[in-house]
RODO-2510 file (C-alpha; in nm, 4 decimals, decimal comma):
residues 385
     n   res          X          Y          Z
     1     m    -0,0096     0,0354    -0,0068
     2     n     0,1293     0,3204    -0,0976
     3     p     0,1050     0,5464     0,1896
     4     k     0,1009     0,8654    -0,0625
     5     d    -0,2158     0,7661    -0,1914
     6     y    -0,4143     0,8379     0,1136
     7     l    -0,3979     1,2176     0,1344
     8     s    -0,6932     1,2874     0,3656
     9     e    -0,6184     1,3622     0,7405
    10     e    -0,9724     1,4100     0,7952
    11     t    -1,0837     1,0851     0,6736
    12     g    -0,8199     0,9187     0,8278
    13     k    -0,4509     0,8657     0,8307
    14     a    -0,1925     0,5602     0,6541
    15     i     0,0287     0,4404     0,9339
    16     f     0,3556     0,2307     0,9527
    17     t     0,3502    -0,0994     1,1272
    18     q     0,6091    -0,2784     1,3575
    19     r     0,5815    -0,5255     1,0861
    20     d     0,7572    -0,2873     0,8494
    21     y     0,4036    -0,2363     0,6368
    22     w     0,1584     0,0556     0,5819
    23     a    -0,1767     0,0658     0,6744
    24     f    -0,5019     0,2773     0,7063
    25     l    -0,6270     0,3583     1,0142
    26     p    -0,9692     0,5388     0,9285
    27     a    -1,1147     0,8126     1,1362
    28     p    -1,3967     0,8170     1,4096
    29     l    -1,7023     0,9107     1,2652
    30     p    -1,8873     1,1144     1,1857
    31     p    -1,6302     1,3395     0,9409
    32     e    -1,8170     1,6902     0,8523
    33     v    -2,0717     1,7185     0,6265
    34     h    -2,1201     1,9876     0,3775
    35     w    -2,4630     2,0299     0,3474
    36     q    -2,4391     2,1718    -0,0274
    37     t    -2,7893     2,2088    -0,2103
    38     d    -2,7975     1,8855    -0,4210
    39     l    -2,7209     1,6570    -0,1243
    40     v    -2,9626     1,7866     0,0540
    41     e    -3,2539     1,7979    -0,2427
    42     l    -3,1775     1,4111    -0,2618
    43     l    -3,1918     1,3299     0,0836
    44     t    -3,5044     1,5102     0,0812
    45     k    -3,6257     1,2914    -0,2015
    46     t    -3,4569     0,9865    -0,0603
    47     e    -3,6476     0,9960     0,2683
    48     r    -3,9857     1,0523     0,0724
    49     a    -3,9268     0,7071    -0,1295
    50     l    -3,8499     0,5445     0,1848
    51     a    -4,1444     0,6524     0,3831
    52     a    -4,3488     0,5369     0,0845
    53     l    -4,2056     0,2005     0,0687
    54     a    -4,2673     0,1499     0,4403
    55     n    -4,6222     0,2417     0,4091
    56     i    -4,6962    -0,0040     0,1201
    57     g    -4,5343    -0,2497     0,3384
    58     y    -4,7669    -0,1885     0,6316
    59     a    -5,0591    -0,1768     0,3846
    60     f    -5,0209    -0,5274     0,2417
    61     p    -5,2598    -0,7560     0,3329
    62     a    -4,9722    -1,0046     0,4696
    63     p    -4,6759    -0,8101     0,5289
    64     h    -4,4369    -1,1032     0,5997
    65     i    -4,5340    -1,2322     0,2683
    66     t    -4,3455    -1,0002     0,0794
    67     v    -4,0419    -1,0543     0,3025
    68     r    -3,8997    -1,3398     0,1755
    69     p    -3,8619    -1,2510    -0,1762
    70     f    -3,6363    -0,9293    -0,1085
    71     i    -3,4540    -1,1662     0,1012
    72     y    -3,3522    -1,4007    -0,1368
    73     r    -3,3129    -1,1211    -0,4264
    74     e    -3,0568    -0,9542    -0,1945
    75     a    -2,9120    -1,2646    -0,1477
    76     v    -2,8107    -1,3550    -0,4903
    77     l    -2,6862    -1,0066    -0,5839
    78     s    -2,4763    -0,9229    -0,2360
    79     s    -2,3347    -1,3083    -0,3044
    80     r    -2,2920    -1,1944    -0,7022
    81     i    -2,0693    -0,9298    -0,5868
    82     e    -1,8350    -1,1643    -0,3996
    83     g    -1,7813    -1,3355    -0,7286
    84     t    -2,0388    -1,6121    -0,5926
    85     q    -2,2514    -1,7585    -0,8998
    86     t    -2,6268    -1,8602    -0,8536
    87     t    -2,9605    -1,7610    -0,9546
    88     l    -3,2593    -1,6718    -0,7785
    89     t    -3,4556    -1,9853    -0,9551
    90     g    -3,1140    -2,1681    -0,7886
    91     l    -3,1540    -2,0711    -0,4708
    92     y    -3,5188    -2,1607    -0,4627
    93     d    -3,3926    -2,5118    -0,5775
    94     f    -3,1774    -2,5324    -0,3017
    95     k    -3,4331    -2,4271    -0,0448
    96     a    -3,6579    -2,6685    -0,1802
    97     f    -3,4810    -2,9355    -0,2737
    98     q    -3,1872    -2,8982    -0,0256
    99     m    -3,0676    -3,2546    -0,0058
   100     e    -3,0325    -3,3494    -0,3518
   101     l    -2,8555    -3,0426    -0,4355
   102     i    -2,6078    -2,9461    -0,1458
   103     e    -2,3554    -3,1520    -0,2699
   104     a    -2,3736    -3,0312    -0,6557
   105     s    -2,4213    -2,6287    -0,5539
   106     p    -2,1879    -2,4962    -0,3138
   107     d    -2,2182    -2,1538    -0,4324
   108     a    -2,6069    -2,2106    -0,3732
   109     h    -2,5292    -2,3446    -0,0463
   110     e    -2,3749    -2,0015     0,0261
   111     v    -2,5922    -1,7862    -0,1031
   112     h    -2,8507    -1,9858     0,0995
   113     n    -2,6302    -1,8925     0,4387
   114     y    -2,6935    -1,5249     0,3886
   115     v    -3,0713    -1,5895     0,3629
   116     l    -2,9906    -1,7574     0,7148
   117     a    -2,7877    -1,5066     0,8281
   118     l    -3,0200    -1,2172     0,7489
   119     e    -3,3094    -1,3733     0,8628
   120     y    -3,1419    -1,4552     1,2161
   121     g    -3,0045    -1,0973     1,2269
   122     i    -3,4203    -0,9493     1,1761
   123     e    -3,5291    -1,2280     1,4337
   124     r    -3,2094    -1,1395     1,6800
   125     l    -3,3323    -0,7475     1,7090
   126     n    -3,5903    -0,8352     1,8602
   127     t    -3,3740    -0,9080     2,1858
   128     l    -2,9859    -0,7165     2,0586
   129     p    -2,9719    -0,4143     1,8586
   130     v    -2,7164    -0,3643     1,6155
   131     s    -2,3990    -0,4347     1,7747
   132     l    -2,0535    -0,5653     1,7336
   133     r    -2,1866    -0,8998     1,9146
   134     l    -2,4348    -0,9654     1,6724
   135     i    -2,2378    -0,8530     1,3817
   136     r    -2,0101    -1,1669     1,4919
   137     e    -2,3284    -1,3579     1,5550
   138     i    -2,4364    -1,3008     1,1810
   139     h    -2,0960    -1,3610     1,0340
   140     e    -2,0945    -1,6899     1,2042
   141     r    -2,3982    -1,8155     1,0094
   142     l    -2,2351    -1,6494     0,7316
   143     m    -1,9741    -1,8418     0,6590
   144     t    -1,9941    -2,1764     0,8354
   145     g    -1,9981    -2,4755     0,6199
   146     v    -1,9001    -2,3479     0,3119
   147     r    -1,5901    -2,1895     0,1328
   148     g    -1,4275    -1,9691     0,3816
   149     d    -1,5200    -2,1683     0,6935
   150     l    -1,1773    -2,1687     0,7497
   151     w    -1,1245    -1,8286     0,8086
   152     t    -1,2624    -1,8532     1,1988
   153     p    -1,6514    -1,7505     1,1064
   154     g    -1,8161    -1,5238     1,3897
   155     e    -1,4154    -1,4180     1,5027
   156     f    -1,2792    -1,0917     1,4204
   157     r    -0,9941    -1,1303     1,3099
   158     r    -0,6754    -1,1916     1,5083
   159     s    -0,3920    -1,1376     1,1639
   160     q    -0,3710    -0,8591     0,8934
   161     n    -0,6026    -0,8623     0,5739
   162     w    -0,5198    -0,6859     0,2461
   163     i    -0,7005    -0,5852    -0,0425
   164     g    -0,5398    -0,6666    -0,3562
   165     s    -0,5085    -0,8472    -0,6990
   166     p    -0,4525    -1,2242    -0,6700
   167     g    -0,1013    -1,2725    -0,5715
   168     s    -0,0593    -0,9386    -0,3765
   169     t     0,1382    -0,9110    -0,0557
   170     l     0,1278    -0,6567     0,2091
   171     e     0,3616    -0,4364     0,0587
   172     s     0,1965    -0,4572    -0,2710
   173     a    -0,1285    -0,4696    -0,1825
   174     a    -0,4137    -0,1910    -0,3152
   175     y    -0,5685    -0,1346     0,0533
   176     v    -0,4335    -0,2956     0,4278
   177     p    -0,7351    -0,1946     0,6558
   178     p    -0,5918    -0,1580     1,0077
   179     p    -0,3814    -0,3675     1,2338
   180     v    -0,5362    -0,6291     1,4591
   181     d    -0,5015    -0,3937     1,7902
   182     e    -0,6404    -0,0725     1,6254
   183     m    -0,9157    -0,2686     1,4368
   184     y    -1,0765    -0,3589     1,7449
   185     l    -1,0345     0,0254     1,8435
   186     a    -1,1950     0,1969     1,5509
   187     l    -1,4778    -0,1100     1,5705
   188     d    -1,5587     0,0215     1,9390
   189     a    -1,5740     0,3713     1,7958
   190     l    -1,7977     0,2932     1,5207
   191     e    -2,0143     0,0599     1,7616
   192     k    -2,0504     0,3905     1,9981
   193     f    -2,1471     0,5633     1,6959
   194     i    -2,4206     0,3260     1,6162
   195     h    -2,5618     0,3519     1,9411
   196     t    -2,5044     0,7423     2,0234
   197     p    -2,8177     0,9476     1,9502
   198     s    -2,7345     1,1912     1,6464
   199     d    -2,8581     1,5101     1,4653
   200     i    -2,7084     1,3257     1,1311
   201     p    -3,0634     1,2485     0,9490
   202     d    -3,0061     0,8627     0,9885
   203     l    -2,9590     0,8270     0,6125
   204     i    -2,6269     0,9985     0,5530
   205     r    -2,5320     0,7742     0,9509
   206     l    -2,6284     0,4616     0,7396
   207     a    -2,3730     0,5844     0,4465
   208     l    -2,1451     0,6816     0,7191
   209     i    -2,1405     0,3329     0,8610
   210     h    -2,0878     0,1245     0,5619
   211     y    -1,7841     0,3182     0,4577
   212     q    -1,6522     0,2692     0,8278
   213     f    -1,7267    -0,0831     0,8044
   214     e    -1,5580    -0,1529     0,4535
   215     a    -1,2475     0,0618     0,5859
   216     i    -1,1942    -0,1158     0,9031
   217     h    -1,2432    -0,4610     0,7061
   218     p    -1,2379    -0,6911     1,0533
   219     f    -1,2999    -1,0280     0,9061
   220     l    -1,0837    -1,2228     0,7018
   221     d    -1,3335    -1,3304     0,4793
   222     g    -1,7377    -1,2255     0,4170
   223     n    -1,6885    -0,8276     0,4665
   224     g    -1,8771    -0,7016     0,1597
   225     r    -2,1909    -0,9450     0,2582
   226     i    -2,2039    -0,8187     0,6119
   227     g    -2,1722    -0,4518     0,5486
   228     r    -2,3904    -0,4874     0,2860
   229     l    -2,6130    -0,6961     0,5119
   230     l    -2,5849    -0,4121     0,8084
   231     i    -2,7661    -0,1732     0,5944
   232     a    -3,1049    -0,3753     0,5865
   233     l    -3,0588    -0,3975     0,9532
   234     l    -3,0243    -0,0762     1,0685
   235     l    -3,3151     0,0764     0,8674
   236     c    -3,5143    -0,1978     1,0435
   237     e    -3,3628    -0,1212     1,3686
   238     w    -3,4115     0,2341     1,3346
   239     e    -3,8183     0,2007     1,2141
   240     i    -3,7253     0,3726     0,8934
   241     l    -3,9115     0,0442     0,7136
   242     p    -4,1093    -0,1720     0,9186
   243     q    -3,9696    -0,4818     0,7391
   244     p    -3,6539    -0,5604     0,5231
   245     l    -3,7835    -0,4414     0,1815
   246     l    -3,5083    -0,2183     0,0672
   247     y    -3,1588    -0,3531     0,0249
   248     l    -2,8502    -0,1804    -0,2094
   249     s    -2,6655    -0,5115    -0,3443
   250     a    -2,8852    -0,4569    -0,7023
   251     y    -2,7465    -0,0882    -0,6695
   252     f    -2,3666    -0,1963    -0,5963
   253     e    -2,3906    -0,5092    -0,9000
   254     r    -2,4851    -0,2186    -1,1408
   255     n    -2,2601     0,0229    -1,0342
   256     r    -1,9739    -0,1984    -0,8923
   257     s    -1,6637     0,0001    -1,0424
   258     a    -1,8028     0,3365    -0,9264
   259     y    -1,8942     0,1622    -0,5896
   260     y    -1,5269     0,0477    -0,5400
   261     e    -1,4028     0,3395    -0,6466
   262     h    -1,5828     0,5889    -0,4252
   263     l    -1,5049     0,3948    -0,1532
   264     r    -1,1330     0,3753    -0,1979
   265     a    -1,1870     0,7945    -0,2896
   266     v    -1,2981     0,8451     0,0531
   267     s    -0,9989     0,6911     0,2303
   268     q    -0,7640     0,8582    -0,0187
   269     k    -0,8789     1,1955    -0,0752
   270     g    -1,1615     1,2912     0,1910
   271     e    -1,4354     1,2612    -0,0928
   272     w    -1,7196     1,2090     0,1315
   273     q    -1,9972     1,4296    -0,0543
   274     e    -1,9676     1,2389    -0,3719
   275     w    -1,9790     0,9381    -0,1578
   276     l    -2,2831     1,0489     0,0317
   277     t    -2,4833     1,1491    -0,2855
   278     f    -2,3608     0,7974    -0,4590
   279     f    -2,5061     0,6308    -0,1635
   280     l    -2,7898     0,8052    -0,1449
   281     r    -2,8939     0,7721    -0,4591
   282     g    -2,8964     0,3731    -0,4673
   283     l    -3,1517     0,4073    -0,1590
   284     w    -3,3531     0,6161    -0,3435
   285     e    -3,3663     0,4117    -0,6620
   286     q    -3,3918     0,0688    -0,4780
   287     a    -3,6621     0,2182    -0,2735
   288     e    -3,8648     0,2858    -0,6056
   289     e    -3,7782    -0,0430    -0,7215
   290     a    -3,8865    -0,2098    -0,4555
   291     h    -4,2185    -0,0273    -0,4074
   292     r    -4,2882    -0,1385    -0,7580
   293     r    -4,2224    -0,4655    -0,7067
   294     v    -4,4514    -0,4803    -0,3845
   295     r    -4,7135    -0,3624    -0,5911
   296     a    -4,6681    -0,5908    -0,9142
   297     l    -4,7129    -0,8658    -0,5934
   298     v    -4,9816    -0,7563    -0,4628
   299     a    -5,1498    -0,7245    -0,8283
   300     l    -5,0379    -1,0556    -0,8783
   301     r    -5,1985    -1,1637    -0,5263
   302     e    -5,5373    -0,9931    -0,5994
   303     k    -5,5172    -1,1986    -0,9473
   304     y    -5,5261    -1,5051    -0,7858
   305     t    -5,7903    -1,3956    -0,5173
   306     l    -6,0169    -1,3309    -0,8163
   307     l    -5,9267    -1,6606    -1,0058
   308     l    -6,0125    -1,8550    -0,7069
   309     e    -6,3042    -1,6825    -0,5255
   310     n    -6,5873    -1,9623    -0,6609
   311     e    -6,3823    -2,2198    -0,5782
   312     r    -6,5212    -2,4374    -0,2435
   313     t    -6,1554    -2,4714    -0,1068
   314     a    -6,0648    -2,0891    -0,1932
   315     a    -5,9472    -1,9844     0,1267
   316     r    -5,7173    -2,2592     0,1619
   317     l    -5,6084    -2,2262    -0,1980
   318     m    -5,5072    -1,8355    -0,1106
   319     q    -5,3110    -2,0292     0,1754
   320     v    -5,1061    -2,2190    -0,0743
   321     v    -5,1012    -1,9248    -0,2829
   322     d    -4,9472    -1,6976     0,0296
   323     f    -4,6809    -1,9885     0,0578
   324     l    -4,5952    -1,9774    -0,3221
   325     l    -4,5127    -1,6301    -0,2623
   326     e    -4,2606    -1,7115    -0,0266
   327     q    -4,1355    -2,0400    -0,1843
   328     p    -4,2483    -2,0586    -0,5471
   329     l    -4,1018    -2,4203    -0,5900
   330     l    -4,2267    -2,6731    -0,3891
   331     t    -4,2863    -3,0409    -0,3615
   332     i    -4,6787    -3,2142    -0,2323
   333     k    -4,4909    -3,2792     0,0453
   334     q    -4,3229    -2,9751     0,1391
   335     l    -4,7152    -2,8203     0,1183
   336     q    -4,8563    -3,0503     0,3180
   337     v    -4,5775    -2,9911     0,5947
   338     s    -4,6483    -2,6325     0,5793
   339     l    -4,9815    -2,6138     0,5820
   340     n    -4,9973    -2,8884     0,8087
   341     l    -5,1919    -3,0692     0,6697
   342     k    -5,3303    -3,4498     0,7683
   343     d    -5,3827    -3,5476     0,4108
   344     y    -5,0890    -3,5822     0,1480
   345     k    -5,4170    -3,6218    -0,0655
   346     a    -5,5529    -3,3015     0,0243
   347     a    -5,2124    -3,1270    -0,0507
   348     q    -5,2331    -3,2861    -0,3470
   349     r    -5,5362    -3,1738    -0,4766
   350     y    -5,4697    -2,7930    -0,3922
   351     i    -5,1720    -2,8407    -0,6092
   352     n    -5,3889    -3,0109    -0,9273
   353     t    -5,6538    -2,7002    -0,8887
   354     l    -5,3530    -2,4477    -0,9110
   355     e    -5,2264    -2,6500    -1,2082
   356     n    -5,5550    -2,6277    -1,3561
   357     y    -5,5331    -2,2528    -1,3227
   358     n    -5,2187    -2,1943    -1,4726
   359     v    -5,0713    -2,0366    -1,1468
   360     l    -4,8439    -2,3542    -1,0796
   361     e    -4,6668    -2,6222    -1,3606
   362     e    -4,4876    -2,9373    -1,2749
   363     i    -4,1308    -2,9292    -1,4229
   364     t    -3,9611    -3,2792    -1,3905
   365     g    -4,1783    -3,4882    -1,6386
   366     q    -4,1985    -3,7729    -1,3508
   367     a    -4,4451    -3,9693    -1,2555
   368     r    -4,3045    -3,9752    -0,9116
   369     n    -4,0778    -3,7445    -0,7053
   370     r    -4,2650    -3,4237    -0,8587
   371     k    -4,1644    -3,0784    -0,7923
   372     y    -4,3739    -2,7415    -0,9196
   373     r    -4,3192    -2,4089    -0,9937
   374     a    -4,4830    -2,0561    -0,9542
   375     t    -4,3790    -1,9450    -1,2801
   376     e    -4,5455    -1,6172    -1,2563
   377     i    -4,4593    -1,5646    -0,9240
   378     l    -4,1226    -1,6293    -0,9589
   379     h    -4,0809    -1,3832    -1,2734
   380     t    -4,2073    -1,1145    -1,0491
   381     i    -3,9559    -1,2190    -0,8033
   382     e    -3,6698    -1,2213    -1,0022
   383     r    -3,7296    -0,9559    -1,3044
   384     a    -3,5909    -0,5985    -1,3457
   385     l    -3,8543    -0,3300    -1,2537
***
């Protein structure tokens, strides 16, 4: 790492370590924010977009149903940024038919771990605020049993890491996060900033926290995914959104080079304004996209309600539809267990009825061990909006 690249004392400083290499130590938050007109206008627009998303989240007939599709999309896209390749369909396949795919799909396994980590974090917020302890707990669930599980899941690093091209060393790395002792001090300061009441708008704080976590890079692996996951958790903890409906991974994936360049420019040049603008624009774009997707899911559910209203078992069929909104690939046995049906044949009848209405289609062509897909639901979850 070249210390001459790090010119902004406001952001942090390059330090020469006892092991004769340079590392970057980010300054404690917050920096001085210069409230330029463009930034204020973008902040206001973004706050309105998130408020509109929160309102539609409250208004959905069964709010919990919309959460799973958004979590799955986020898991796929956040993992894709790190080079893990699976599709949304592949992730649903893994979830529905996990025992068959566990050996064949390590990428799907990794992405499914992201789902488990995020769902755990959301549930854990009921008893524990976002904190270093919660971050470690989430990291453990993210990294256990997958590639990278040798890198101490659930523990902050005890050795130096660095960021650079393959084959780079501490000396040639593009970026070296703070050494272990300084890392712990920086983490303590970050946790204090998260917990301390502030006059800084929450969305600005969110941008500052995301940068700071990435600059500290406290794990040997999984830092990017945990950093993006924290955005969703803080939006819920601060009650900006009632449920985790907004994620920035799609925006970061579309603008990957700009994302990393803005993070680097904060560390090297103190370009906070540019980073805040980039981050807020992402929140606004993804809030608008999430709003459209929730509306599309609501419209699809209403369509199926009208389609099935004359069926004698319409109420039970809508329970199946709600299950499909969470899990659009399934087997008859899964449906039986999920709806707590005593009779396997009853689950089969519900599936056959939905097949007749083209809500479900069988995808194996087999007489036994059949699997079903809610194609229209899956398309609504997966497609760009």
